[in-house]
C-alpha angles and dihedrals in degrees: 000000000000092000090053092053090047091050091049091050092049091048091049091051092048092050090049092049091046091052091049092049093048090051091050092047091051090051092049092048090054091050091049092050091049091049091050091050091050091051091052091050091047092053091049091049091049090050091051091050090051091051091051092049091051093050 
């Protein structure tokens, strides 16, 4: 009976940790996507500035 309670507690902790890690991963993926979008916009802006300087 004690082993069963221990197993349930371990399982509960692992599920909690898994949920926390998934949440953190989701947050980091959103930050990465935003950063990538900003880099693309920055490159486009730089290209526009270069075009205006050449004109």
